[in-house]
C-alpha positions in Angstrom: 18.6 -18.9 54.3 17.5 -18.9 49.8 14.9 -22.1 51.0 13.0 -20.1 52.6 13.1 -17.5 50.3 12.0 -19.9 47.8 9.3 -21.1 49.7 7.9 -18.0 50.8 7.4 -16.4 46.6 6.5 -19.8 45.6 3.1 -19.7 48.1 2.6 -16.4 47.2 3.9 -15.8 43.5 3.4 -19.4 42.2 5.2 -21.3 39.9 5.7 -19.8 36.7 3.7 -21.2 33.6 5.9 -21.8 30.8 4.2 -21.1 27.1 3.6 -23.0 24.6 6.0 -23.5 21.5 4.9 -22.8 18.3 5.1 -24.7 15.7 7.8 -24.3 13.1 6.2 -21.0 10.3 5.5 -22.5 6.1 6.8 -20.5 4.3 4.6 -19.7 1.2 5.7 -20.0 -2.3 6.7 -16.3 -3.1 8.7 -16.1 0.0 10.7 -19.1 -1.3 11.6 -17.8 -5.0 12.6 -14.6 -2.9 14.7 -16.3 -1.3 16.5 -18.7 -3.2 17.4 -16.4 -6.1 19.0 -14.4 -3.4 21.6 -16.9 -2.4 21.2 -17.6 -6.6 22.4 -13.5 -6.7 25.4 -13.9 -3.2 26.4 -16.8 -5.3 26.9 -15.2 -8.7 28.9 -11.9 -6.9 31.2 -14.8 -5.0 32.0 -16.6 -9.1 32.3 -12.6 -10.7 34.1 -11.5 -7.6 36.7 -14.1 -8.3 36.5 -15.2 -11.6 39.7 -14.5 -14.1 39.4 -10.9 -15.8 38.3 -13.2 -19.3 35.6 -15.6 -17.4 34.4 -11.8 -16.5 33.1 -10.7 -19.7 30.8 -14.5 -19.3 29.4 -14.2 -16.0 
């Protein structure tokens, strides 16, 4: 039964074509710098939270 439905619909509508995959986006220098700065900021925040009271002054 399912084979019949499949063949009838395949004849009527045809098989779906797969879309070609897009190549990976190249990030420009400005976006790379922004991403790096955000990463550094989050790491400094983590260091500040984990630091003792005496070390927080230096951070």
